[in-house]
Each structure stands twice: as structure tokens, then as C-alpha cells.
BAFI-3210 file (N, C-alpha, C; in Angstrom, 3 decimals, decimal comma, padded with zeros to 6 digits):
// residues 133
n [1|2|3|4|5|6|7|8|9|10|11|12|13|14|15|16|17|18|19|20|21|22|23|24|25|26|27|28|29|30|31|32|33|34|35|36|37|38|39|40|41|42|43|44|45|46|47|48|49|50|51|52|53|54|55|56|57|58|59|60|61|62|63|64|65|66|67|68|69|70|71|72|73|74|75|76|77|78|79|80|81|82|83|84|85|86|87|88|89|90|91|92|93|94|95|96|97|98|99|100|101|102|103|104|105|106|107|108|109|110|111|112|113|114|115|116|117|118|119|120|121|122|123|124|125|126|127|128|129|130|131|132|133]
n.u [-003,234|-005,501|-008,248|-008,388|-007,599|-007,967|-009,091|-007,060|-007,795|-008,444|-006,443|-004,510|-003,784|-002,703|-000,500|000,864|001,470|003,266|005,275|006,066|007,028|009,289|010,970|011,853|014,397|016,791|017,451|015,266|013,201|013,918|013,260|010,575|009,852|007,552|005,374|002,164|000,703|-002,296|-005,060|-008,092|-011,381|-012,618|-012,227|-013,297|-016,439|-015,943|-013,265|-013,497|-015,049|-013,374|-011,181|-012,371|-013,342|-014,972|-016,098|-016,118|-014,114|-012,073|-009,790|-006,774|-005,030|-003,936|-002,192|-002,221|-001,656|001,138|003,556|007,108|008,645|007,169|007,004|007,514|009,062|007,174|004,736|002,471|000,417|-000,639|-002,105|-000,722|001,212|-000,304|-000,673|-003,004|-004,244|-006,484|-008,362|-010,472|-010,626|-007,949|-007,940|-009,804|-008,453|-006,298|-007,628|-008,164|-005,761|-002,418|-000,481|001,100|-000,472|001,135|002,982|001,316|000,425|002,905|003,568|001,508|002,024|004,664|004,076|002,343|004,014|005,854|004,435|004,553|007,233|007,388|008,135|008,832|007,029|008,897|010,989|009,718|009,278|011,923|012,704|010,959|011,813|014,239|013,719|013,725|011,688]
n.v [002,007|004,607|004,031|001,380|001,088|000,116|000,035|-001,538|-004,839|-006,478|-008,499|-007,678|-005,199|-006,044|-007,460|-005,261|-003,894|-005,704|-005,596|-002,928|-003,056|-004,618|-002,769|-001,192|-000,184|-002,752|-003,338|-002,290|-003,846|-006,379|-006,162|-006,343|-008,930|-011,513|-009,841|-009,493|-008,578|-007,287|-006,633|-004,964|-003,939|-001,945|-000,650|-002,568|-002,213|-002,184|-001,351|001,204|002,434|002,199|003,744|006,141|007,145|009,181|008,481|005,611|006,075|007,375|006,084|004,949|002,936|000,546|-000,469|-003,389|-004,937|-005,763|-003,486|-003,441|-002,094|-002,773|-005,472|-008,636|-011,546|-012,727|-012,448|-014,494|-016,456|-014,400|-012,747|-012,595|-009,732|-007,327|-005,521|-003,523|-002,486|-000,307|-000,617|000,833|003,457|004,206|004,251|006,275|008,456|008,537|009,271|011,900|013,232|014,066|012,125|009,000|005,766|003,718|005,211|006,201|003,816|002,862|004,941|004,711|002,120|002,384|004,175|002,650|000,478|001,910|002,386|-000,168|-000,271|001,804|004,325|007,838|010,484|011,986|010,127|008,245|009,799|010,215|007,622|007,151|009,132|008,086|006,083|005,140|006,207]
n.w [-027,408|-026,599|-026,716|-026,182|-023,650|-020,233|-016,852|-014,368|-013,130|-009,945|-009,597|-011,478|-010,397|-007,990|-008,956|-010,020|-007,656|-006,456|-008,377|-008,078|-005,470|-005,906|-007,044|-005,005|-002,603|-001,765|000,965|002,257|001,166|002,191|004,861|004,677|004,537|004,793|005,005|003,789|000,747|-000,370|-002,535|-002,676|-003,686|-002,063|001,322|004,210|005,966|008,702|008,826|007,697|009,654|011,918|011,073|010,891|008,479|006,100|003,649|001,444|-000,322|000,918|001,894|000,592|001,085|003,595|006,491|008,318|011,308|013,424|013,803|013,005|015,093|017,325|017,626|019,242|020,703|022,231|021,011|020,051|017,924|016,437|013,609|010,247|009,181|007,086|004,056|002,656|-000,428|-001,911|-004,615|-006,081|-004,774|-005,315|-008,123|-008,516|-007,383|-009,157|-011,517|-010,982|-010,781|-011,984|-011,803|-012,678|-012,719|-011,728|-010,204|-008,177|-006,948|-006,044|-004,249|-002,291|-001,420|-000,343|001,702|003,337|003,967|005,366|007,722|008,792|009,461|011,241|010,383|009,827|008,102|006,657|006,382|004,731|002,445|001,632|000,940|-001,174|-002,941|-003,660|-005,434|-008,744|-011,467]
ca.u [-004,111|-006,369|-009,577|-008,277|-007,149|-008,960|-008,557|-006,640|-008,648|-007,790|-005,218|-003,526|-003,266|-001,835|000,748|001,522|002,014|004,455|006,307|006,555|007,822|010,572|011,795|012,290|015,747|016,853|017,395|013,872|012,411|014,234|012,508|009,167|009,640|006,406|004,234|001,293|000,079|-003,584|-005,821|-009,543|-011,990|-012,845|-012,066|-014,506|-017,164|-015,253|-012,068|-013,953|-015,480|-012,183|-010,347|-013,231|-013,426|-016,298|-016,607|-015,284|-013,026|-011,113|-008,568|-006,126|-004,339|-003,955|-001,341|-002,858|-000,751|002,017|004,738|008,401|009,091|006,320|006,981|008,346|009,004|005,999|003,526|002,156|-000,954|-001,153|-002,239|000,421|001,067|-000,858|-000,861|-004,156|-004,397|-007,894|-008,356|-011,375|-010,143|-006,712|-008,319|-010,466|-007,373|-005,566|-008,436|-008,211|-004,413|-001,549|000,478|000,811|-001,041|002,255|003,523|000,364|000,500|004,189|003,464|000,657|002,751|005,741|003,459|001,842|005,187|006,405|003,739|005,113|008,540|007,320|008,887|008,207|006,691|010,148|011,689|009,018|009,540|013,305|012,716|010,281|012,667|015,358|013,272|013,601|010,421]
ca.v [003,089|005,010|003,426|000,001|001,125|-000,202|000,034|-002,882|-005,546|-006,710|-009,280|-006,844|-004,186|-006,735|-007,671|-003,960|-003,614|-006,542|-005,046|-001,705|-003,492|-005,104|-001,616|-000,499|-000,591|-004,125|-003,425|-001,983|-005,037|-007,481|-005,966|-006,604|-010,375|-011,970|-008,923|-009,905|-007,455|-007,649|-005,551|-005,130|-002,751|-000,944|-001,136|-003,096|-001,260|-002,117|-000,519|002,583|002,945|002,311|004,839|007,322|007,644|009,683|007,704|004,456|006,547|008,134|005,314|004,325|001,752|000,349|-001,485|-004,066|-005,865|-005,235|-002,946|-003,960|-001,581|-003,267|-006,927|-009,309|-013,007|-013,145|-012,333|-015,763|-016,577|-013,209|-012,839|-011,970|-008,329|-007,189|-004,201|-003,496|-001,396|-000,248|-000,359|001,886|004,781|004,524|004,627|007,573|009,428|008,587|010,013|013,309|013,781|013,871|011,052|007,712|004,796|003,054|006,127|006,246|002,521|002,849|005,886|004,120|000,964|002,888|004,768|001,579|-000,233|002,810|002,124|-001,431|000,027|002,905|005,439|009,160|010,910|012,393|008,894|007,658|010,656|009,961|006,321|007,318|009,953|007,279|005,059|005,681|005,911]
ca.w [-027,807|-025,495|-026,779|-025,716|-022,258|-019,221|-015,490|-013,975|-012,179|-008,657|-009,777|-012,180|-009,477|-007,038|-009,690|-010,094|-006,326|-006,277|-009,274|-007,442|-004,322|-006,428|-007,403|-003,800|-002,187|-001,288|002,421|002,595|000,804|003,091|006,100|004,379|004,443|005,557|004,875|002,690|000,030|-000,957|-003,157|-002,653|-004,277|-001,019|002,694|004,834|006,804|009,997|008,642|007,509|010,957|012,769|010,581|010,881|007,101|005,753|002,521|001,087|-001,182|001,723|002,165|-000,564|001,560|005,043|007,093|009,441|011,984|014,454|013,151|013,475|016,397|018,409|017,626|020,226|020,660|022,995|020,193|019,412|017,452|015,763|012,162|009,561|008,798|005,741|003,454|001,757|-001,382|-002,290|-006,056|-006,550|-004,357|-006,040|-009,492|-008,424|-007,175|-010,430|-012,490|-010,609|-010,661|-013,141|-011,565|-013,310|-011,797|-011,067|-009,191|-007,058|-006,256|-005,333|-003,136|-001,254|-000,906|000,522|002,889|004,203|004,480|006,377|008,985|009,274|010,037|012,195|009,796|009,752|006,742|006,005|006,006|003,586|001,286|001,204|000,254|-002,467|-003,807|-004,116|-006,378|-010,091|-012,181]
c.u [-005,105|-007,718|-009,562|-007,877|-008,305|-008,286|-008,145|-007,653|-007,848|-006,458|-004,133|-002,944|-002,374|-000,485|001,548|002,169|003,275|005,595|006,900|007,418|009,210|011,512|012,352|013,677|015,742|016,754|015,985|012,997|012,660|013,449|011,011|008,854|008,474|005,202|003,449|000,661|-001,187|-004,251|-007,300|-010,144|-012,140|-012,483|-013,392|-015,194|-016,490|-014,015|-012,471|-014,354|-014,276|-011,313|-011,103|-013,278|-014,855|-016,928|-015,658|-014,124|-011,927|-009,799|-008,039|-005,434|-004,367|-002,940|-002,108|-001,869|000,016|003,290|006,021|008,812|008,321|006,261|007,891|008,194|007,738|004,705|003,289|000,700|-001,503|-001,201|-001,027|000,140|000,603|-000,883|-001,990|-004,062|-005,843|-008,022|-009,226|-010,968|-008,847|-007,034|-008,995|-009,430|-006,601|-006,318|-008,413|-006,842|-003,575|-000,533|000,095|000,235|000,064|002,856|002,614|000,422|001,798|004,136|002,654|001,382|003,862|005,166|002,981|002,978|005,855|005,732|004,254|006,438|008,490|008,087|008,096|007,850|007,944|010,952|011,063|009,255|010,947|013,406|012,094|011,134|013,833|014,996|013,076|012,250|010,673]
c.v [003,366|004,320|001,951|-000,066|000,794|-000,155|-001,392|-003,519|-005,789|-007,440|-008,459|-005,783|-004,829|-007,045|-006,379|-003,623|-004,435|-006,066|-003,770|-002,048|-003,938|-003,962|-000,873|-000,993|-001,964|-004,224|-003,151|-003,210|-006,192|-007,380|-006,226|-008,095|-010,768|-011,056|-009,329|-008,661|-007,976|-006,401|-005,919|-003,863|-001,627|-001,528|-001,701|-001,998|-001,088|-001,220|000,941|003,215|003,177|003,502|006,162|007,980|008,096|008,902|006,542|004,839|007,268|007,406|004,685|003,028|001,687|-000,725|-002,068|-005,055|-005,169|-004,778|-003,467|-003,399|-002,171|-004,789|-007,473|-010,813|-013,527|-013,076|-013,656|-015,751|-015,347|-013,447|-012,204|-010,499|-008,259|-005,724|-004,342|-002,279|-001,457|000,298|000,824|003,278|005,180|004,960|005,992|008,689|009,634|009,432|011,517|013,979|013,436|012,746|009,801|006,769|004,062|003,901|006,159|004,947|002,442|003,754|005,286|002,935|001,401|003,447|003,674|000,726|000,606|002,635|000,827|-001,178|001,072|004,124|006,739|009,464|011,326|011,170|008,281|008,474|010,407|008,641|006,461|008,127|009,143|006,195|005,699|005,289|005,068]
c.w [-026,699|-025,542|-026,380|-024,239|-021,320|-017,861|-015,127|-013,023|-010,902|-008,808|-010,473|-011,257|-008,416|-007,694|-009,777|-008,750|-006,075|-007,178|-008,677|-006,230|-004,773|-006,803|-006,191|-003,393|-001,507|000,233|002,941|002,327|001,763|004,394|005,923|004,301|005,344|005,502|003,627|002,074|-000,632|-001,528|-003,075|-003,250|-003,265|000,344|003,209|005,642|008,159|009,908|008,483|008,834|011,873|012,374|010,518|009,505|006,816|004,607|002,248|000,172|-000,408|001,968|000,886|-000,172|003,067|005,421|008,267|010,031|013,078|013,760|013,774|014,838|017,580|018,485|018,715|020,061|021,342|022,196|019,468|018,975|016,771|014,255|011,490|009,270|007,351|005,338|002,458|000,856|-001,861|-003,711|-006,463|-006,050|-005,062|-007,461|-009,516|-008,256|-008,473|-011,451|-012,225|-010,544|-011,891|-012,967|-012,350|-012,262|-011,037|-009,959|-007,966|-006,263|-005,455|-004,109|-001,983|-000,608|000,051|001,813|003,855|004,756|005,561|007,724|009,615|009,994|011,140|011,710|009,846|008,302|005,974|005,544|004,753|002,324|000,750|000,468|-001,119|-003,443|-004,373|-005,104|-007,743|-010,702|-013,405]
res [m|w|h|q|a|k|a|p|d|l|a|e|m|e|d|m|a|h|a|m|l|a|l|l|p|e|d|f|r|k|l|c|a|g|v|i|i|r|v|d|d|f|p|t|d|e|v|l|e|e|m|q|a|e|t|e|f|d|l|l|g|l|f|q|g|v|g|l|p|f|q|s|q|d|n|t|g|q|l|p|n|m|i|w|l|y|r|r|p|i|l|d|y|w|a|e|h|d|d|t|l|g|h|i|v|r|h|v|l|i|h|e|i|g|h|h|f|g|l|s|d|d|d|m|e|a|i|e|a|g|v|a|d]
***
């Protein structure tokens, strides 16, 4: 019932992101091995500055690391690749649009994974179109 509905907390949204990842094509998921997915309420001030965001609500997600096309055996001591989903901006976007929360989380996740792979926007749209709701 609507009067019992609540926004997911950080852990619930991270669970949702992992559930959405499980729905993606297997070959796509295999290439994500080792990528860590985390959820935080907002990006850090450093990320906002680096991305030249005007407000903390401007970023729904972020890929941090070295994408597959740029990785080499010589990269030692680097941090693991991470995908950040930002809960509050995602919830704000959800409140203003007709998409389901799961659809938005999946869209952001695919987009950020796409950065890991070095995919074009068209490639990411094709992957998203191939995932059943």
C-alpha cells in the first residue's frame, strides 16, 4: 500500500543494483568481474568539483577506475574499479519522472558499466533495450 511505501536505504538500493546487474546479459556481466558497486547518498565534494557539477543532485552515478580498453599488465597498485550510485539524486530523479525506480537504477548502472567498457551511448542503449523489465 502506498501509505507504507518508503524510499530504499543505502543497503536496499545496493541490493537493487546487484539484482539489476543479475538481469543483464551474461557476457556483459562476465566482463564486470571485479567491479565493485557501491551506493552513497551523494558524491563527495571532490567528485562534484572534478565533474564540474553545479549541485550534489547533478550526478546519478559515476565510474571510477581504469576502463577495460585502458587496462594493461603494467598497472600495478591501482585501486579496484568502482561504480557509484548516488541514492538521493536517483530518488529525486525518480520523483520527477514516470520511470520505475528499478528502471532508473538499471539505466544508471548500464551507463556506468558502459564507461568501464568504453562503450558508446548507442551501445549502452542497445544493451538496455535487450533487458526485459
